[in-house]
C-alpha positions, 0 to 999 in steps of 0.5 A, spaced: 301 753 628 297 756 633 292 762 633 288 765 639 280 765 638 275 769 641 273 767 648 280 766 651 281 759 647 287 757 643 286 753 636 292 749 633 293 744 627 296 737 630 297 731 627 292 725 629 291 718 629 286 713 631 290 713 638 290 721 639 283 723 636 278 726 641 271 729 641 271 736 638 277 735 633 275 738 626 278 734 620 278 737 613 275 732 609 274 733 601 273 740 602 269 740 608 270 741 615 268 736 620 267 736 627 268 729 631 262 729 635 263 722 638 267 716 637 267 708 638 273 703 639 273 698 634 278 692 634 285 692 632 286 699 635 281 702 629 276 707 631 269 709 628 268 717 628 261 720 628 261 727 626 256 732 628 253 732 621 251 724 622 257 722 617 261 716 619 269 715 618 273 709 620 280 711 622 285 705 622 291 704 626 296 707 620 291 713 618 293 720 620 290 726 619 291 734 620 286 737 625 284 743 628 284 742 636 281 748 640 284 748 647 281 752 652 284 756 658 283 754 665 
């Protein structure tokens, strides 16, 4: 599903993995929307996500989430 948001951007729900997660992705965890502020590569393809709230989450190679990604128009 995609939706236009103010400012000419497009928001869409996508499935993300450790290989495809990006800064700015919004993941719903425990009923809270968490925006990825930074991420670090770990061993065996895992990534550690640092959310803007300061919380940490480790995504392993087989972890999958549905996230909202905002695509800005150029």
